[in-house]
C-alpha positions in Angstrom: -2.8 53.0 31.3 -4.0 51.7 27.9 -0.5 50.7 27.1 -0.1 48.5 30.1 0.4 44.8 29.3 -1.8 42.5 31.4 -1.1 38.8 32.0 -4.0 38.0 29.6 -2.5 40.2 26.9 0.9 38.6 27.2 -0.7 35.1 27.1 -2.6 35.9 23.9 0.5 37.4 22.1 2.2 34.6 20.2 5.4 36.6 20.1 5.9 36.2 23.9 7.1 33.1 25.8 3.8 33.1 27.7 1.9 33.3 24.4 3.9 30.3 23.0 3.3 28.3 26.2 -0.4 29.1 26.0 -0.6 28.0 22.3 1.2 24.8 23.2 -1.3 24.1 26.0 -4.2 24.8 23.8 -3.0 22.6 21.0 -1.1 20.0 23.0 -3.1 17.1 21.8 -2.7 17.7 18.1 0.9 18.5 18.6 1.4 15.1 20.2 -0.3 13.5 17.2 1.9 15.4 14.8 5.0 14.4 16.8 3.9 10.8 16.7 3.3 10.9 13.0 6.7 12.5 12.3 8.5 10.0 14.5 6.7 7.1 13.0 7.3 8.4 9.5 11.0 8.9 10.2 11.4 5.4 11.6 9.4 3.8 8.8 11.3 5.7 6.1 14.7 4.9 7.5 13.6 1.2 7.6 12.4 1.4 4.0 15.6 3.1 3.0 17.6 0.3 4.5 15.4 -2.2 2.8 16.0 -0.6 -0.5 19.7 -0.4 0.0 19.8 -4.0 1.1 17.9 -5.1 -2.0 14.7 -6.2 -0.2 12.6 -4.0 -2.4 12.9 -5.4 -6.0 11.4 -5.1 -9.4 8.1 -6.5 -8.1 6.7 -4.2 -7.0 8.7 -1.1 -6.4 10.5 -1.3 -9.7 7.1 -1.5 -11.5 6.0 1.8 -9.9 9.3 3.5 -10.5 9.2 2.7 -14.2 5.6 3.9 -14.5 6.3 7.2 -12.7 9.6 7.7 -14.6 7.9 7.1 -17.9 5.2 9.6 -17.0 7.8 12.2 -16.1 9.4 11.6 -19.5 6.2 11.9 -21.5 5.0 8.3 -21.8 2.1 8.2 -19.3 2.2 5.1 -17.1 4.2 3.0 -19.6 6.1 0.0 -18.4 7.6 -3.3 -19.5 5.4 -6.3 -18.5 6.6 -9.8 -17.7 6.2 -10.8 -21.3 8.7 -8.2 -22.4 6.0 -5.9 -24.0 5.7 -2.2 -23.5 2.2 -1.6 -22.1 0.3 0.9 -20.1 0.0 0.1 -16.4 -3.7 0.5 -16.9 -3.6 -2.9 -18.7 -3.3 -4.5 -15.3 -4.3 -2.0 -12.6 -6.3 1.1 -12.9 -4.4 3.3 -10.5 -3.7 6.6 -12.4 -2.8 8.3 -9.1 0.8 7.2 -10.0 0.8 9.9 -12.7 0.5 12.6 -10.0 3.8 11.5 -8.6 5.7 12.4 -11.7 6.4 16.0 -10.7 7.9 14.7 -7.4 10.2 12.4 -9.5 11.4 15.4 -11.5 12.3 17.2 -8.2 13.8 14.1 -6.5 14.4 11.3 -9.0 14.9 8.3 -6.7 12.8 5.2 -5.8 13.1 6.4 -2.2 10.9 9.3 -3.2 8.1 7.0 -3.9 8.8 5.1 -0.6 8.7 8.3 1.3 5.3 9.3 -0.3 3.8 6.0 0.8 5.1 6.2 4.4 4.1 9.8 4.7 0.6 9.2 3.3 -0.1 6.3 5.6 1.0 8.3 8.6 -1.5 11.1 7.7 -4.3 8.7 8.4 -3.7 9.5 12.1 -5.2 12.9 11.7 -8.8 11.9 10.7 -8.6 9.2 13.4 -7.8 11.9 15.9 -10.4 14.3 14.7 -13.1 11.6 14.7 -12.2 10.5 18.2 -12.2 14.0 19.6 -15.6 14.7 18.0 -17.3 11.5 19.2 -15.5 10.9 22.5 -15.3 14.5 23.6 -11.7 14.0 24.8 -8.5 15.2 23.3 -6.5 12.8 25.4 -8.5 9.7 24.2 -8.3 11.0 20.7 -4.5 11.0 21.0 -4.6 7.4 22.3 -6.6 6.2 19.3 -4.5 8.1 16.8 -1.3 6.6 18.2 -3.1 3.2 18.2 -3.7 3.6 14.5 0.1 4.2 13.9 0.9 1.2 16.1 -1.6 -1.1 14.3 0.9 -3.9 13.4 -0.2 -4.6 9.8 -0.1 -0.9 8.9 3.7 -0.7 9.3 4.3 -3.7 7.0 2.0 -2.1 4.4 3.8 1.2 4.6 7.2 -0.5 4.2 6.3 -2.6 1.2 7.0 0.3 -1.2 5.0 1.2 -3.2 1.4 0.2 -3.9 -1.0 2.9 -5.0 -3.9 1.3 -3.0 -1.9 1.9 0.1 -2.3 5.7 -0.5 -6.1 5.0 -0.2 -5.7 4.2 3.5 -5.6 7.8 4.7 -7.9 9.0 1.8 -10.6 6.6 3.0 -10.2 7.9 6.6 -10.6 11.4 5.3 -13.7 10.3 3.4 -15.2 9.1 6.7 -14.2 12.3 8.4 -15.8 14.6 5.8 -19.0 12.5 5.5 -19.3 12.4 9.3 -19.4 16.2 9.1 -21.6 16.4 6.0 -18.8 18.1 4.1 -19.5 16.8 0.7 -17.2 18.9 -1.4 -13.9 17.8 0.3 -15.3 14.3 0.5 -15.8 14.2 -3.3 -12.2 15.2 -3.8 -11.0 12.5 -1.5 -13.3 10.0 -3.1 -12.0 10.7 -6.6 -8.4 10.4 -5.4 -9.3 7.2 -3.6 -10.8 5.8 -6.8 -7.6 6.6 -8.7 -5.6 4.3 -6.4 -7.2 1.1 -7.8 -9.9 -0.4 -9.9 -11.7 -2.0 -6.9 -11.8 1.1 -4.7 -15.1 2.0 -6.3 -16.7 -1.0 -4.5 -15.6 0.5 -1.2 -16.8 4.0 -2.1 -20.1 2.5 -3.1 -20.4 0.8 0.3 -19.4 4.1 1.9 -22.3 5.8 0.1 -24.7 3.2 1.5 -23.4 3.8 5.0 -23.9 7.6 4.6 -27.4 7.1 3.3 -28.3 5.0 6.4 -26.3 6.8 9.0 -27.2 10.3 8.0 -30.5 9.7 6.3 -29.2 11.4 3.1 -30.5 8.8 0.8 -30.2 10.8 -2.5 -26.6 11.7 -1.9 -25.7 8.3 -0.5 -27.3 6.7 -3.6 -25.4 9.0 -5.9 -22.1 8.1 -4.1 -22.9 4.4 -4.2 -23.8 4.5 -7.9 -20.7 6.5 -8.8 -18.4 4.2 -6.9 -19.8 1.0 -8.4 -19.8 2.6 -11.9 -16.0 3.4 -11.5 -15.2 -0.2 -10.7 -17.3 -1.6 -13.5 -15.8 0.9 -15.9 -12.3 0.1 -14.8 -12.7 -3.7 -15.0 -14.9 -4.0 -18.0 -13.7 -1.1 -20.2 -10.3 0.4 -19.2 -8.3 -2.8 -18.5 -9.6 -4.6 -21.7 -8.9 -1.4 -23.7 -5.3 -1.4 -22.7 -4.6 -5.1 -22.3 -6.6 -6.4 -25.2 -8.4 -8.8 -22.9 -9.8 -9.5 -19.5 -7.7 -8.6 -16.3 -4.9 -11.1 -15.6 -5.9 -10.9 -12.0 -9.2 -12.8 -12.7 -6.9 -15.8 -12.3 -7.0 -15.2 -8.6 -10.6 -16.3 -8.7 -10.6 -19.4 -10.9 -12.0 -21.5 -8.0 -15.2 -19.4 -7.8 -15.8 -18.4 -11.4 -12.8 -16.5 -12.7 -14.5 -13.2 -13.4 -17.1 -10.8 -11.8 -19.8 -12.5 -13.8 -18.4 -15.9 -13.1 -18.4 -15.3 -9.4 -22.0 -14.1 -9.6 -23.0 -17.2 -11.5 -21.2 -19.4 -9.0 -23.0 -17.7 -6.1 -26.3 -18.9 -7.8 -25.3 -22.3 -9.2 -22.8 -23.4 -6.6 -23.1 -21.3 -3.4 -21.2 -24.0 -1.4 -18.0 -23.1 -3.4 -18.3 -19.5 -2.3 -19.1 -20.5 1.3 -16.1 -22.9 1.4 -13.7 -20.2 0.2 -15.0 -17.5 2.6 -15.0 -19.8 5.6 -11.6 -21.3 4.9 -9.6 -21.5 8.2 -6.9 -19.2 6.7 -9.6 -16.6 6.0 -10.8 -16.9 9.6 -7.3 -16.5 10.9 -6.9 -13.4 8.7 -10.1 -11.9 10.2 -8.8 -12.6 13.7 -5.5 -11.0 12.9 -7.2 -7.8 11.7 -9.6 -7.7 14.6 -7.3 -8.5 17.6 -5.3 -5.2 17.7 -8.6 -3.3 17.9 -10.1 -5.7 20.5 -13.0 -6.3 18.1 -14.6 -3.0 19.2 -15.5 -2.1 15.6 -18.4 -4.5 16.0 -20.1 -1.9 18.2 -20.5 0.2 15.1 -21.4 -2.5 12.6 -22.8 -0.3 9.8 -19.5 1.5 9.4 -17.4 -1.7 9.9 -19.5 -3.3 7.1 -18.0 -0.8 4.6 -14.9 -3.0 4.8 -16.9 -6.1 3.6 -16.6 -5.6 -0.2 -12.8 -5.6 -0.1 -12.6 -8.3 2.6 -14.8 -10.5 0.5 -12.7 -9.9 -2.6 -9.6 -10.9 -0.5 -11.3 -14.0 0.9 -12.4 -15.3 -2.5 -8.9 -15.1 -4.0 -7.0 -18.3 -4.3 -3.4 -17.2 -3.6 -2.4 -16.5 0.0 -1.3 -12.9 -0.6 -4.7 -11.2 -0.4 -5.4 -12.7 3.1 -2.0 -11.9 4.4 -2.5 -8.9 6.8 1.0 -7.7 6.1 0.3 -6.9 2.5 -1.4 -4.0 0.7 -4.7 -5.9 0.1 -6.0 -4.6 3.4 -5.9 -1.0 2.2 -9.7 -0.8 1.9 -10.4 -2.8 5.0 -8.4 -1.3 7.8 -9.6 2.3 7.6 -13.2 1.3 8.4 -12.2 -1.1 11.2 -10.2 1.8 12.8 -13.0 4.4 12.2 -15.7 1.9 13.4 -13.6 1.3 16.5 -13.7 5.0 17.3 -17.5 5.0 16.8 -17.8 1.8 18.8 -16.0 3.2 21.8 -18.2 6.3 21.6 -21.2 4.1 22.2 -19.8 2.8 25.5 -20.6 4.4 28.8 -18.4 7.4 29.5 -16.5 5.7 32.3 -15.7 2.7 30.0 -14.3 4.7 27.1 -10.9 5.4 28.6 -10.1 1.8 29.4 -11.4 0.7 26.0 -9.1 3.1 24.2 -6.1 2.2 26.4 -6.8 -1.5 25.7 -6.7 -0.8 21.9 -3.4 1.0 22.4 -2.0 -1.8 24.5 -3.0 -4.6 22.1 -1.7 -2.7 19.1 1.6 -2.1 20.7 1.9 -5.7 22.0 1.1 -7.1 18.5 3.5 -4.7 16.9 6.3 -5.9 19.1 5.5 -9.5 18.3 4.4 -9.4 14.7 5.5 -6.0 13.3 8.8 -4.6 12.0 9.7 -3.9 15.7 10.1 -7.6 15.9 13.0 -7.3 13.6 11.6 -9.5 10.9 12.3 -13.2 11.3 9.4 -15.7 11.0 6.8 -13.0 11.5 8.1 -11.0 8.5 6.5 -11.2 5.0 8.3 -13.4 2.5 9.6 -10.4 0.6 11.3 -9.1 3.8 13.1 -12.4 4.6 16.1 -11.5 2.5 19.3 -11.3 4.4 22.1 -10.7 2.0 25.7 -10.6 3.1 27.5 -7.2 3.0 29.8 -8.7 0.3 26.9 -9.6 -1.9 25.2 -6.2 -1.4 28.5 -4.5 -2.4 28.7 -6.7 -5.5 25.1 -5.7 -6.5 26.0 -2.0 -5.9 29.0 -2.3 -8.2 27.0 -4.2 -10.8 24.2 -1.6 -10.9 26.8 1.1 -11.3 28.3 -0.6 -14.3 25.1 -0.3 -16.3 24.6 3.1 -18.0 21.4 5.2 -17.3 18.8 4.8 -19.9 20.1 1.6 -21.5 17.6 -1.2 -22.0 18.3 -3.9 -19.3 17.2 -7.4 -18.3 17.6 -7.9 -14.5 17.1 -10.3 -11.6 14.2 -9.2 -9.4 16.2 -8.0 -6.4 18.2 -5.5 -8.4 15.2 -4.5 -10.5 14.1 -1.4 -8.5 17.6 0.0 -8.7 17.5 -0.1 -12.5 13.8 0.6 -13.2 14.2 4.3 -14.1 14.4 3.7 -17.8 12.1 2.8 -20.7 12.9 -0.9 -21.2 13.2 -3.0 -18.1 13.0 -6.8 -18.8 12.9 -9.4 -16.0 15.1 -12.4 -16.4 14.8 -15.0 -17.9 13.3 -12.7 -20.6 15.9 -10.6 -22.4 14.0 -8.9 -25.2 15.8 -5.8 -26.6 18.1 -5.4 -23.5 21.6 -4.3 -24.1 22.7 -5.1 -20.6 21.9 -8.1 -18.3 22.4 -8.1 -14.5 22.1 -11.7 -13.3 22.2 -12.5 -9.5 22.4 -16.2 -9.2 21.6 -16.0 -5.5 18.2 -14.5 -6.5 16.0 -17.4 -7.5 12.7 -15.5 -7.6 11.9 -14.8 -11.2 8.6 -14.1 -13.1 6.8 -17.1 -14.7 4.0 -15.3 -16.6 1.5 -16.7 -14.2 -0.1 -15.3 -11.1 1.2 -14.8 -8.6 4.0 -13.4 -10.8 7.1 -14.4 -8.9 8.1 -18.0 -8.6 11.1 -19.6 -6.8 13.2 -21.4 -9.4 15.6 -24.2 -8.6 19.3 -23.4 -8.3 19.8 -25.6 -11.3 17.5 -23.4 -13.4 19.4 -20.3 -12.4 22.7 -21.9 -13.2 21.4 -23.0 -16.5 20.3 -19.5 -17.3 23.8 -18.2 -16.5 25.3 -20.9 -18.7 23.0 -20.0 -21.6 23.9 -16.3 -21.4 27.6 -16.9 -21.0 27.8 -19.2 -23.9 25.8 -16.9 -26.3 28.3 -15.2 -28.6 26.1 -12.1 -28.7 26.9 -11.3 -25.1 30.2 -10.4 -23.3 30.7 -10.6 -19.5 31.9 -7.3 -18.1 31.5 -7.9 -14.4 31.6 -10.9 -12.0 31.7 -10.8 -8.2 30.1 -12.9 -5.5 27.5 -14.6 -7.9 26.6 -11.3 -9.5 27.2 -11.1 -13.3 26.8 -8.3 -15.8 26.8 -8.9 -19.5 26.8 -6.4 -22.4 25.4 -7.1 -25.8 28.1 -7.2 -28.5 27.9 -4.6 -31.2 26.2 -5.8 -34.4 
C-alpha cells in the first residue's frame, strides 16, 4: 500500500523517534562540538561572574569598556573618562568601534556581566571554523571534533576569555572565520568578517593584510589577495596616523611601549635601518623566546608544517615582541588575539599534510598537550602562581561584603572617583575618575587594600606603597569639602559637601 510506512520512511521523518535518532547519528560530530562549546562557555562565564563579584575585574579594563558601551547606549558614542580625568572618545587610545555594536545588548541587559558573556561566547564560537576546516582537510568528523575541542582547551585561550573584556579578543573567532571563508573562496562572508575584525583594533589591519598575502599565494588569487592586503594595511595606517591623532590631539600613547626601538611606526622603521641590532636584541630576548615556546607547546609545533598560514601570525607576534612591557608577551593576555587563530588553523593544515595513518595520533597529541597544559597553567589550575597578576586577588568575604555595601551607597549616575577594584561596578555612568584623581566627582570610593592605581604612564596601573594609599585617605578625610558616609574593613565612601 502507498500509505505503508517503511523503516526508511520512519528514519527520514524527524517527528519520529527513529528520525531523531537518525538525525543525531548524522550530525553527531557537530553536536559534540556544540556541546563542548556550551559547556566551556558555561564554565568560563561562571568563572568570570565569580571574578566580577569577587572584584578581580576592575576599572582597568572591564570598567573602561562598560563606560564606553554605556555612553554609546546613552547617545555619547564611545565616550569615557581617561586617567587624566578628561572626557574623551575611546578612539583617542584604541580604534575598536566594535564596542558600539554592544550598546543594544546593554539596553536589554545592562550589566558588566553582559559584556563578559559576549567575550566568552565569542571566543567559544571559534571552535566551529576549526571543526569545519579540520573536517574539510582531514576528511574525518572524529578528528575534527578532537581539534575543535583542543582549541577550547588551549590553555591561554581560557585566560583571554576570562579577562573581560577586550575588543581584540572578539577578533579570535572572526579571524578563524576569515580563514574558513577564504579557504572556500567565499569572498563576501570573508569581507564581512574582515571588516568586523578590523573594528576590534587598530593593528588588526596588519593581520588582515598578511592574510591577503597568504590568500594570494595559497590560492593564486593575486588580484584579490593584493586588494585584501592593501585594504588591511590602509586600515591600520588610517587608524594610527589619522583616527587616534584626531581624537587624542597627538600620537598614540601606546607608542611608549616601543621607546627602545624607535617609539613610533616610523621610528621603528628607522631603527631597523640604522640600528638593526636593537631590533634583533628585542626580538630574541629570552622572554620572547619563552613566549613563543608557550604558544607552540600545546599545539606540538605542528603549525610549522603549514608555514605560509602560520606566518600570518607574524605581524602581531612581532609587534608583541618589540614592546618593552611584559604584558604583550604574556600568553595569558589579550595581545595574542591575532596570533593564536593562525597557529590553530595552521595546525589543522599541518596535520592534513601528514600521512593518513599519522593524522589521528597527531590530533590526539594536540588534545593531550592542550589538556595537560590547561591543568597546569590554565584556570583549571585554580590560579596561584600560574595565574595572571590581575587574577591573583584573594579578598576576604568580609572585605568583599564591605565593597558591595560601599558600591550600593553611591547613587546611579553620580560622578565618582574610585579605586581600581571597584571601578567596574561603578562604571555605568558618564564621569568615572580613577583615584588619586577626583575631578568633578561627587562621590569617592576608596579601598585602602587596593594599592593599584593609575600613574598616567604606560603600563597604566602601578602598585603604590601603603604609605601613599594612607596619605591619600588622610588628604580626603581632612578636606572640609568631603564628608565620610561609609567605613568598613578599609573601605571608605565620601560624599562632596553641598556648595
